[in-house]
KEZARO-99069 format. One record per residue (C-alpha): residue number from 1; residue in one letter; x, y, z. Coordinates in Angstrom, 3 decimals. Layout:
! residues N
num:NUM, residu:a, u:X, v:Y, w:Z
...
! end
This chain:
! residues 242
num:1, residu:x, u:91.959, v:107.791, w:115.886
num:2, residu:x, u:89.797, v:110.832, w:116.544
num:3, residu:x, u:86.074, v:111.366, w:115.943
num:4, residu:x, u:85.560, v:115.050, w:115.160
num:5, residu:x, u:83.161, v:117.498, w:113.533
num:6, residu:x, u:84.393, v:119.327, w:110.437
num:7, residu:x, u:82.838, v:121.946, w:108.163
num:8, residu:x, u:82.886, v:121.986, w:104.369
num:9, residu:x, u:84.646, v:125.093, w:103.011
num:10, residu:x, u:84.983, v:123.881, w:99.412
num:11, residu:x, u:83.395, v:121.104, w:97.352
num:12, residu:x, u:84.136, v:121.484, w:93.644
num:13, residu:x, u:84.638, v:119.341, w:90.537
num:14, residu:x, u:88.304, v:119.024, w:89.511
num:15, residu:x, u:88.088, v:116.320, w:86.819
num:16, residu:x, u:85.586, v:113.968, w:85.181
num:17, residu:x, u:83.244, v:113.014, w:88.065
num:18, residu:x, u:86.087, v:113.789, w:90.503
num:19, residu:x, u:85.655, v:116.338, w:93.291
num:20, residu:x, u:87.869, v:118.140, w:95.788
num:21, residu:x, u:86.440, v:118.681, w:99.262
num:22, residu:x, u:88.213, v:120.927, w:101.753
num:23, residu:x, u:87.209, v:120.676, w:105.401
num:24, residu:x, u:88.125, v:122.677, w:108.509
num:25, residu:x, u:87.966, v:121.584, w:112.139
num:26, residu:x, u:90.013, v:120.447, w:115.101
num:27, residu:x, u:92.142, v:118.028, w:113.085
num:28, residu:x, u:95.888, v:117.505, w:113.643
num:29, residu:x, u:98.475, v:117.134, w:110.905
num:30, residu:x, u:97.948, v:113.593, w:109.578
num:31, residu:x, u:100.504, v:111.071, w:108.335
num:32, residu:x, u:100.799, v:110.724, w:104.527
num:33, residu:x, u:98.970, v:107.591, w:103.454
num:34, residu:x, u:96.459, v:107.566, w:106.309
num:35, residu:x, u:92.731, v:107.726, w:105.659
num:36, residu:x, u:89.509, v:109.028, w:107.162
num:37, residu:x, u:85.989, v:107.676, w:107.504
num:38, residu:x, u:83.260, v:110.134, w:106.556
num:39, residu:x, u:79.654, v:109.853, w:107.694
num:40, residu:x, u:77.255, v:110.600, w:104.838
num:41, residu:x, u:73.768, v:111.593, w:106.088
num:42, residu:x, u:71.150, v:109.046, w:105.056
num:43, residu:x, u:73.647, v:106.180, w:104.686
num:44, residu:x, u:74.400, v:103.634, w:107.405
num:45, residu:x, u:78.059, v:102.868, w:106.671
num:46, residu:x, u:80.776, v:105.501, w:106.664
num:47, residu:x, u:82.830, v:106.049, w:103.523
num:48, residu:x, u:86.644, v:105.668, w:103.640
num:49, residu:x, u:88.774, v:108.255, w:101.816
num:50, residu:x, u:92.529, v:108.623, w:101.581
num:51, residu:x, u:93.886, v:111.984, w:102.668
num:52, residu:x, u:95.138, v:114.118, w:99.796
num:53, residu:x, u:96.499, v:116.965, w:101.941
num:54, residu:x, u:96.396, v:118.107, w:105.538
num:55, residu:x, u:97.581, v:120.868, w:107.797
num:56, residu:x, u:96.576, v:121.510, w:111.369
num:57, residu:x, u:92.903, v:122.438, w:111.251
num:58, residu:x, u:92.440, v:121.555, w:107.563
num:59, residu:x, u:91.820, v:118.455, w:105.486
num:60, residu:x, u:91.555, v:117.906, w:101.730
num:61, residu:x, u:89.855, v:114.881, w:100.186
num:62, residu:x, u:89.648, v:113.859, w:96.532
num:63, residu:x, u:86.695, v:111.612, w:95.705
num:64, residu:x, u:84.966, v:110.219, w:92.640
num:65, residu:x, u:81.238, v:109.782, w:92.173
num:66, residu:x, u:80.809, v:106.007, w:91.882
num:67, residu:x, u:77.619, v:105.317, w:93.833
num:68, residu:x, u:74.741, v:106.844, w:95.770
num:69, residu:x, u:76.912, v:107.882, w:98.718
num:70, residu:x, u:79.453, v:109.844, w:96.702
num:71, residu:x, u:76.656, v:111.210, w:94.503
num:72, residu:x, u:75.141, v:112.699, w:97.649
num:73, residu:x, u:78.532, v:114.099, w:98.692
num:74, residu:x, u:78.942, v:116.217, w:95.568
num:75, residu:x, u:75.922, v:118.251, w:96.684
num:76, residu:x, u:77.251, v:118.997, w:100.181
num:77, residu:x, u:77.075, v:122.805, w:100.532
num:78, residu:x, u:79.745, v:125.068, w:101.990
num:79, residu:x, u:79.158, v:125.357, w:105.729
num:80, residu:x, u:77.731, v:121.839, w:106.140
num:81, residu:x, u:79.009, v:120.053, w:109.266
num:82, residu:x, u:80.236, v:116.471, w:108.866
num:83, residu:x, u:81.166, v:113.722, w:111.301
num:84, residu:x, u:84.661, v:112.435, w:110.478
num:85, residu:x, u:86.953, v:109.807, w:111.996
num:86, residu:x, u:90.558, v:110.812, w:111.269
num:87, residu:x, u:94.000, v:109.277, w:111.773
num:88, residu:x, u:93.093, v:105.790, w:110.560
num:89, residu:x, u:95.522, v:103.238, w:109.188
num:90, residu:x, u:99.306, v:103.096, w:108.931
num:91, residu:x, u:100.754, v:105.533, w:106.423
num:92, residu:x, u:103.889, v:105.823, w:104.316
num:93, residu:x, u:107.332, v:105.838, w:105.922
num:94, residu:x, u:108.663, v:109.140, w:104.589
num:95, residu:x, u:112.001, v:108.755, w:106.406
num:96, residu:x, u:113.067, v:105.781, w:104.277
num:97, residu:x, u:113.567, v:108.004, w:101.219
num:98, residu:x, u:117.166, v:109.281, w:101.110
num:99, residu:x, u:117.741, v:111.250, w:97.895
num:100, residu:x, u:115.173, v:110.264, w:95.274
num:101, residu:x, u:111.759, v:108.635, w:95.497
num:102, residu:x, u:109.464, v:107.228, w:92.819
num:103, residu:x, u:105.729, v:107.812, w:93.298
num:104, residu:x, u:103.413, v:105.593, w:91.221
num:105, residu:x, u:99.672, v:106.171, w:91.209
num:106, residu:x, u:96.644, v:105.066, w:89.245
num:107, residu:x, u:93.328, v:106.922, w:89.150
num:108, residu:x, u:92.199, v:108.061, w:92.591
num:109, residu:x, u:95.292, v:106.317, w:93.966
num:110, residu:x, u:97.196, v:109.418, w:92.879
num:111, residu:x, u:95.436, v:111.519, w:95.550
num:112, residu:x, u:97.372, v:110.416, w:98.698
num:113, residu:x, u:100.642, v:110.747, w:96.807
num:114, residu:x, u:100.228, v:114.527, w:96.859
num:115, residu:x, u:100.549, v:114.754, w:100.640
num:116, residu:x, u:103.490, v:112.355, w:100.402
num:117, residu:x, u:105.190, v:114.493, w:97.729
num:118, residu:x, u:104.797, v:117.587, w:99.920
num:119, residu:x, u:106.384, v:115.770, w:102.863
num:120, residu:x, u:109.273, v:114.497, w:100.721
num:121, residu:x, u:110.015, v:117.980, w:99.384
num:122, residu:x, u:110.192, v:119.317, w:102.950
num:123, residu:x, u:112.845, v:116.679, w:103.644
num:124, residu:x, u:114.852, v:117.682, w:100.569
num:125, residu:x, u:114.049, v:114.470, w:98.666
num:126, residu:x, u:113.525, v:114.604, w:94.899
num:127, residu:x, u:110.378, v:112.817, w:93.764
num:128, residu:x, u:109.289, v:111.568, w:90.358
num:129, residu:x, u:105.556, v:111.056, w:89.916
num:130, residu:x, u:104.289, v:108.500, w:87.413
num:131, residu:x, u:100.512, v:108.835, w:87.240
num:132, residu:x, u:98.126, v:106.749, w:85.180
num:133, residu:x, u:94.585, v:107.710, w:84.137
num:134, residu:x, u:92.056, v:106.632, w:81.535
num:135, residu:x, u:92.172, v:110.023, w:79.807
num:136, residu:x, u:93.291, v:113.628, w:80.248
num:137, residu:x, u:89.798, v:114.473, w:81.531
num:138, residu:x, u:90.430, v:112.315, w:84.603
num:139, residu:x, u:93.627, v:114.058, w:85.764
num:140, residu:x, u:93.464, v:116.132, w:88.946
num:141, residu:x, u:95.899, v:118.223, w:91.065
num:142, residu:x, u:98.113, v:118.714, w:88.010
num:143, residu:x, u:99.415, v:122.151, w:89.044
num:144, residu:x, u:99.771, v:121.137, w:92.692
num:145, residu:x, u:101.980, v:118.166, w:91.847
num:146, residu:x, u:104.053, v:120.338, w:89.501
num:147, residu:x, u:104.929, v:122.562, w:92.462
num:148, residu:x, u:106.348, v:119.751, w:94.608
num:149, residu:x, u:107.657, v:117.023, w:92.278
num:150, residu:x, u:110.989, v:117.081, w:90.453
num:151, residu:x, u:109.539, v:115.259, w:87.433
num:152, residu:x, u:106.055, v:114.152, w:86.385
num:153, residu:x, u:105.168, v:111.519, w:83.810
num:154, residu:x, u:101.567, v:110.920, w:82.799
num:155, residu:x, u:100.187, v:107.837, w:81.089
num:156, residu:x, u:96.661, v:107.629, w:79.706
num:157, residu:x, u:94.909, v:104.680, w:78.159
num:158, residu:x, u:93.637, v:106.778, w:75.244
num:159, residu:x, u:96.884, v:108.716, w:74.747
num:160, residu:x, u:95.244, v:112.107, w:75.401
num:161, residu:x, u:97.967, v:113.098, w:77.868
num:162, residu:x, u:101.514, v:111.789, w:78.139
num:163, residu:x, u:102.342, v:108.255, w:77.085
num:164, residu:x, u:99.596, v:106.026, w:75.717
num:165, residu:x, u:99.377, v:102.868, w:77.810
num:166, residu:x, u:99.921, v:101.675, w:81.358
num:167, residu:x, u:101.720, v:103.725, w:83.971
num:168, residu:x, u:104.077, v:100.826, w:84.740
num:169, residu:x, u:105.462, v:100.957, w:81.189
num:170, residu:x, u:107.460, v:104.122, w:81.911
num:171, residu:x, u:109.456, v:103.117, w:84.997
num:172, residu:x, u:112.567, v:101.514, w:83.499
num:173, residu:x, u:114.796, v:104.572, w:83.028
num:174, residu:x, u:114.038, v:106.303, w:86.364
num:175, residu:x, u:116.588, v:106.314, w:89.166
num:176, residu:x, u:115.253, v:106.077, w:92.735
num:177, residu:x, u:116.241, v:104.622, w:96.086
num:178, residu:x, u:112.707, v:103.744, w:97.199
num:179, residu:x, u:109.195, v:103.855, w:95.792
num:180, residu:x, u:105.653, v:104.466, w:96.996
num:181, residu:x, u:102.530, v:103.404, w:95.141
num:182, residu:x, u:98.758, v:103.562, w:95.451
num:183, residu:x, u:96.058, v:102.400, w:93.075
num:184, residu:x, u:93.942, v:99.422, w:91.995
num:185, residu:x, u:95.237, v:95.937, w:92.791
num:186, residu:x, u:96.150, v:94.929, w:89.199
num:187, residu:x, u:98.327, v:98.024, w:88.937
num:188, residu:x, u:99.998, v:97.366, w:92.298
num:189, residu:x, u:100.772, v:93.808, w:91.265
num:190, residu:x, u:102.448, v:95.141, w:88.111
num:191, residu:x, u:104.339, v:97.742, w:90.163
num:192, residu:x, u:105.681, v:95.055, w:92.471
num:193, residu:x, u:107.084, v:93.184, w:89.462
num:194, residu:x, u:108.442, v:96.277, w:87.684
num:195, residu:x, u:110.323, v:97.940, w:90.577
num:196, residu:x, u:113.901, v:97.075, w:91.516
num:197, residu:x, u:114.096, v:98.436, w:95.091
num:198, residu:x, u:112.168, v:97.915, w:98.311
num:199, residu:x, u:109.084, v:100.083, w:98.545
num:200, residu:x, u:105.613, v:100.538, w:99.974
num:201, residu:x, u:102.225, v:99.957, w:98.377
num:202, residu:x, u:98.925, v:101.371, w:99.616
num:203, residu:x, u:95.988, v:99.060, w:98.965
num:204, residu:x, u:92.409, v:99.923, w:98.149
num:205, residu:x, u:89.737, v:97.756, w:99.791
num:206, residu:x, u:86.075, v:97.731, w:100.756
num:207, residu:x, u:85.867, v:98.587, w:104.456
num:208, residu:x, u:82.896, v:97.999, w:106.718
num:209, residu:x, u:84.195, v:99.734, w:109.843
num:210, residu:x, u:87.562, v:101.275, w:108.979
num:211, residu:x, u:89.350, v:100.429, w:112.211
num:212, residu:x, u:89.769, v:96.658, w:112.329
num:213, residu:x, u:86.657, v:95.304, w:114.019
num:214, residu:x, u:84.647, v:93.789, w:111.159
num:215, residu:x, u:87.629, v:92.018, w:109.505
num:216, residu:x, u:86.008, v:92.597, w:106.116
num:217, residu:x, u:89.129, v:94.002, w:104.447
num:218, residu:x, u:91.489, v:91.184, w:105.474
num:219, residu:x, u:94.123, v:90.119, w:102.930
num:220, residu:x, u:96.738, v:87.375, w:102.918
num:221, residu:x, u:100.379, v:88.370, w:103.462
num:222, residu:x, u:103.582, v:86.353, w:103.846
num:223, residu:x, u:103.130, v:86.599, w:107.631
num:224, residu:x, u:99.452, v:85.660, w:107.625
num:225, residu:x, u:96.136, v:87.513, w:107.340
num:226, residu:x, u:96.221, v:91.288, w:107.884
num:227, residu:x, u:93.558, v:93.981, w:107.774
num:228, residu:x, u:93.963, v:96.714, w:105.159
num:229, residu:x, u:92.318, v:99.279, w:107.454
num:230, residu:x, u:94.377, v:98.455, w:110.565
num:231, residu:x, u:97.755, v:96.921, w:109.635
num:232, residu:x, u:97.571, v:98.781, w:106.304
num:233, residu:x, u:96.610, v:100.360, w:104.035
num:234, residu:x, u:100.362, v:100.694, w:103.424
num:235, residu:x, u:102.341, v:97.442, w:103.177
num:236, residu:x, u:105.921, v:96.626, w:102.321
num:237, residu:x, u:106.477, v:95.306, w:98.810
num:238, residu:x, u:107.809, v:92.000, w:100.154
num:239, residu:x, u:104.762, v:91.434, w:102.394
num:240, residu:x, u:102.125, v:91.061, w:99.704
num:241, residu:x, u:100.896, v:87.782, w:98.251
num:242, residu:x, u:99.082, v:88.029, w:94.914
! end
């Protein structure tokens, strides 16, 4: 965990109420699936965001305007300095994928799967992305995923892109030796039931502190209570109790 200053170099809309923010600063390469806590001026609590992409000295976040904090973020100008805590949480285990991996994301849960897909490609692992959105207007990083994934399948609730329906309805004919998933809890519960191999799921949760002190994001697992921000956000499929 590092508390650093970073500068905004890009902050643009990439989908319906969804923005991409690129930051530069003294940040190391971060683990896929980890998250950061961003201080928003004028708001007491930091905001947690999964990392969409990182390289040494650079960080990319994908966020959606859902409240006053994120509404303020969309107006951050280029050059603005932000206070960021990086390297939070336990990320995905990239090494467990041998030949083919299935990536399943819903909504903003698709964002951290991009960094994961980049890491898998570097290891020579084929990845299939199944991404679910409400409509085509909500899809982001479409070209970026196309550059690193072997296959991409989209599902939208209104049928405006890909299959009409839930993302979990298109998993049956895909071959994979492990899977990774991130998205809302109802989707993750369906993923757990629909997948036939071990895998890892990244949970979304409201976080007060982001590093395990407030206990506000605690969930029940087969081995007892665990904090999403500290022991997670990535958990093994077999750990979760719904």
